[in-house]
C-alpha positions in Angstrom: -28.3 16.1 -25.7 -28.7 18.8 -23.2 -28.1 16.5 -20.3 -25.7 17.5 -17.6 -23.6 14.9 -15.9 -21.5 15.3 -12.9 -18.5 13.0 -12.3 -16.7 12.7 -9.0 -13.3 11.4 -8.4 -10.4 11.4 -5.9 -6.7 11.0 -6.1 -4.7 9.7 -3.2 -0.9 9.9 -3.3 0.6 7.8 -0.5 4.3 8.0 0.2 5.5 4.8 1.9 9.1 5.6 1.5 11.2 4.5 4.4 9.8 1.0 4.6 12.7 -1.3 5.1 14.0 -4.3 7.0 14.6 -3.2 10.6 17.6 -5.5 10.8 19.3 -3.6 8.0 18.3 -0.1 8.9 19.3 0.0 12.6 16.4 2.4 13.1 15.8 3.7 16.6 13.4 6.0 18.4 11.0 8.0 16.1 12.5 6.4 13.0 11.9 2.9 14.4 8.2 3.7 15.1 7.7 5.2 11.7 9.3 2.2 9.9 7.2 -0.2 12.0 4.0 1.8 11.1 4.9 1.9 7.4 5.6 -1.9 7.4 2.3 -2.6 9.1 0.4 -0.5 6.6 2.2 -2.3 3.7 1.3 -5.7 5.2 -2.3 -4.6 5.6 -2.4 -3.4 2.1 -1.1 -6.7 0.9 -3.8 -8.5 2.9 -6.5 -6.4 1.2 -5.0 -7.1 -2.3 -5.0 -10.8 -1.5 -8.6 -10.8 -0.2 -9.8 -8.9 -3.3 -7.9 -11.2 -5.7 -9.5 -14.3 -4.1 -12.9 -12.6 -4.0 -13.2 -13.3 -0.3 -16.4 -12.2 1.4 -14.4 -10.2 4.0 -11.8 -7.7 3.0 -9.8 -6.3 5.9 -10.0 -2.6 5.1 -10.2 -1.5 8.7 -6.9 -3.0 9.8 -5.0 0.2 9.2 -5.8 3.9 8.5 -4.2 3.5 5.1 -6.4 0.6 3.9 -9.5 2.3 5.5 -8.9 5.5 3.7 -8.2 3.8 0.4 -11.3 1.5 0.6 -13.3 3.5 -2.0 -10.3 3.3 -4.4 -9.7 -0.4 -3.9 -13.3 -1.6 -4.2 -16.0 -1.3 -6.8 -15.0 0.7 -9.8 -11.9 2.1 -8.1 -8.5 1.9 -9.7 -5.1 1.6 -7.9 -1.6 2.0 -9.2 1.4 1.1 -7.2 4.8 2.5 -8.0 7.8 0.8 -6.5 11.4 2.2 -6.4 13.6 -0.8 -6.9 17.4 -1.3 -6.8 19.2 -3.3 -9.4 22.2 -4.1 -7.1 22.9 -7.7 -6.1 22.8 -6.7 -2.4 19.3 -5.5 -2.8 17.9 -8.5 -4.7 16.0 -9.8 -1.7 14.4 -6.5 -1.0 13.5 -6.0 -4.7 11.8 -9.4 -4.7 9.9 -8.6 -1.6 8.7 -5.4 -3.1 7.5 -7.1 -6.3 5.5 -9.7 -4.4 
């Protein structure tokens, strides 16, 4: 009783909307660069999740700005929640499976 305790936390909301297969989107110019950057960040995030799940000695947090900034949330006592917007159409089945993996 009578003790004061300070808790610190952070919340990161990252919108990776726009990630898609370049062959389907026909993106060009600025949209192409943005899509490539988002896809690179998603790939790096996947690499971090794989390294953490396998308890590897090296986790590649520095591969992108996204994974570098999220390092405190993804390591130690940090928590991460991923929300994926999926389509139930047959044409989108492959993209849906890729998102879930």
